[in-house]
C-alpha positions as CSV (number, residue, x, y, z in Angstrom):
1,M,17.5,-47.6,2.5
2,T,15.4,-45.3,4.6
3,D,13.0,-42.6,4.3
4,E,13.9,-41.2,7.7
5,P,16.3,-38.4,8.4
6,D,19.6,-39.4,10.1
7,G,20.3,-37.4,13.5
8,R,22.1,-34.7,11.8
9,R,19.5,-33.8,9.5
10,R,16.7,-33.9,12.0
11,R,18.7,-31.7,13.8
12,G,19.1,-28.9,11.3
13,L,15.2,-29.2,10.6
14,R,14.5,-28.8,14.4
15,R,16.9,-26.2,14.7
16,R,15.7,-24.4,11.6
17,A,11.8,-24.7,13.1
18,V,13.9,-23.5,16.4
19,L,14.9,-20.2,14.0
20,I,11.6,-19.8,12.3
21,D,9.4,-19.3,15.7
22,A,12.3,-16.8,17.0
23,T,12.1,-14.7,14.0
24,L,8.0,-14.9,14.0
25,R,8.3,-13.7,17.7
26,V,10.6,-10.9,16.6
27,V,8.6,-10.0,13.7
28,S,5.4,-9.6,16.4
29,R,7.6,-8.3,19.0
30,D,9.8,-5.3,16.6
31,G,8.2,-5.6,12.6
32,V,10.5,-7.2,10.0
33,A,12.9,-4.0,9.9
34,A,14.0,-5.8,13.5
35,V,15.2,-9.2,11.7
36,T,18.5,-9.4,12.0
37,H,21.1,-12.6,12.0
38,R,22.1,-11.3,15.3
39,A,18.3,-10.6,16.7
40,V,17.0,-13.7,15.4
41,A,19.7,-16.0,16.8
42,Q,19.2,-14.0,20.7
43,E,15.7,-14.8,20.6
44,A,16.2,-18.2,20.2
45,G,19.4,-19.0,22.7
46,L,21.5,-19.7,20.0
47,P,25.4,-18.5,18.6
48,G,24.8,-15.7,15.5
49,S,26.4,-18.4,13.4
50,A,23.1,-20.7,13.4
51,V,20.9,-18.5,11.2
52,S,23.4,-18.1,8.3
53,H,24.4,-21.6,8.7
54,Q,20.5,-22.7,8.3
55,F,19.4,-19.6,6.0
56,A,21.4,-18.1,2.8
57,S,19.8,-14.9,3.9
58,I,17.6,-13.0,6.0
59,D,15.1,-12.8,2.9
60,E,14.9,-16.8,3.2
61,L,14.6,-16.6,6.2
62,L,11.8,-14.1,6.3
63,S,10.2,-16.1,3.5
64,A,10.7,-19.4,5.7
65,A,8.5,-17.4,8.4
66,L,5.7,-16.3,6.2
67,T,5.6,-20.2,5.2
68,S,5.1,-21.9,8.0
69,Q,2.8,-18.8,9.6
70,T,0.6,-19.8,6.5
71,E,0.5,-23.5,6.7
72,Q,-0.4,-23.2,9.9
73,L,-3.3,-21.3,9.2
74,V,-4.2,-23.5,6.2
75,A,-4.1,-26.6,8.3
76,A,-6.1,-24.8,10.8
77,L,-9.2,-23.8,8.2
78,T,-10.1,-27.5,7.4
79,D,-13.8,-26.7,6.9
80,T,-14.0,-24.2,3.9
81,A,-17.5,-25.0,2.6
82,D,-19.2,-23.8,6.0
83,L,-18.5,-20.2,5.8
84,T,-20.4,-19.4,9.9
85,G,-17.4,-22.0,10.6
86,F,-14.6,-20.3,8.7
87,A,-15.3,-16.6,9.8
88,A,-15.6,-18.0,13.4
89,E,-12.2,-20.1,13.1
90,L,-10.9,-16.6,11.5
91,V,-11.4,-14.4,14.4
92,R,-10.9,-17.2,17.1
93,L,-7.0,-17.1,15.4
94,F,-7.0,-13.5,15.2
95,G,-8.0,-13.6,18.9
96,A,-5.7,-16.2,20.2
97,D,-3.0,-14.1,19.0
98,T,-3.4,-10.6,17.2
99,S,0.7,-9.9,17.6
100,A,1.5,-13.2,15.6
101,V,-1.8,-11.9,12.6
102,A,0.2,-8.6,12.6
103,A,3.7,-10.6,11.8
104,R,2.1,-12.3,9.6
105,Y,0.4,-9.3,7.4
106,E,3.7,-8.1,7.7
107,L,5.4,-10.2,6.1
108,Y,2.4,-10.9,3.4
109,L,2.7,-7.4,2.2
110,R,6.5,-7.7,2.5
111,A,6.2,-9.4,-0.9
112,A,5.6,-6.2,-2.7
113,R,8.5,-5.4,-2.4
114,N,10.6,-9.2,-2.1
115,P,9.5,-11.3,-5.0
116,A,11.0,-14.5,-2.9
117,T,8.6,-14.1,-0.8
118,R,5.3,-14.3,-3.2
119,E,5.2,-18.0,-3.2
120,S,4.7,-17.9,0.2
121,T,1.5,-15.5,-0.5
122,G,0.3,-18.5,-3.3
123,L,-0.8,-20.5,-0.1
124,W,-2.8,-18.2,1.9
125,L,-4.7,-16.9,-1.4
126,G,-5.0,-20.8,-2.3
127,L,-6.9,-21.0,0.5
128,L,-9.2,-18.2,0.1
129,A,-9.7,-19.7,-3.6
130,T,-11.0,-23.1,-2.6
131,V,-13.5,-21.3,-0.3
132,A,-14.8,-19.4,-2.7
133,R,-15.1,-22.1,-5.5
134,H,-17.2,-23.4,-2.7
135,H,-19.8,-20.6,-3.0
136,T,-19.3,-19.1,-6.5
137,E,-18.0,-19.5,-10.2
138,D,-17.8,-15.7,-10.5
139,P,-13.8,-15.1,-10.4
140,V,-14.7,-11.5,-9.4
141,R,-16.7,-12.8,-6.8
142,A,-14.1,-14.6,-5.8
143,Q,-11.1,-12.0,-6.1
144,T,-13.9,-9.7,-3.8
145,F,-13.9,-12.3,-1.4
146,A,-10.1,-12.8,-1.0
147,S,-9.7,-9.0,-0.9
148,V,-13.1,-8.6,1.7
149,V,-11.3,-11.0,4.0
150,D,-7.5,-9.5,4.2
151,G,-9.0,-6.2,4.0
152,Y,-10.8,-7.0,7.2
153,F,-8.0,-8.5,9.1
154,L,-5.9,-5.5,7.9
155,Q,-8.2,-2.7,9.6
156,R,-9.2,-4.7,12.2
157,I,-5.4,-4.9,13.3
158,S,-4.6,-1.1,12.2
159,T,-7.1,0.6,14.0
160,G,-7.0,-2.1,17.0
161,T,-10.6,-3.0,16.5
162,P,-11.5,-7.2,17.6
163,P,-12.9,-8.9,14.6
164,S,-16.6,-10.0,15.1
165,A,-17.2,-13.1,13.5
166,A,-21.0,-11.8,12.5
167,E,-19.9,-9.0,10.9
168,L,-16.8,-11.3,8.9
169,E,-19.8,-13.3,7.9
170,R,-21.9,-10.4,6.6
171,L,-19.0,-9.0,4.4
172,I,-17.8,-12.2,3.0
173,R,-21.6,-13.2,2.2
174,A,-22.3,-10.3,0.3
175,A,-18.9,-10.6,-1.1
176,L,-19.4,-14.2,-2.7
177,G,-23.5,-13.2,-3.4
178,A,-24.0,-15.9,-0.9
């Protein structure tokens, strides 16, 4: 017996990925409220039933989209010990696709109203905790660091102001006492 998924399972996984990507495009363009089975299927170029076949609910689809985005972000931020590099990479990722960052935060904030989504936010918070542990043992400073990072990007999204790696680094160093 092999660990490789069979052809049907592989196609299903590919279709899920296509639907998640389509969901992220809808959220990036029109916001979470615009996500419907029909909108996502149309964005993906698939029949309307494709979404409900792969995801039991819109909540499950949105949670999968947040998880996917967060996993990609965590994978991109491999060097968590270097604050200069960490700040620069966050700012680079922000600049690469501002609408995707806004979509990620919109999904992230959705966890306040949807407990099922909260598990996905744990990936991001876990990364921030890992970075903080490299620079402080103080749990208050670690929490302050996470709040600074999220607050900084939420402010940049809401004001349309581009982030600055140097400014972000100064803020996170102050939060960590580094």
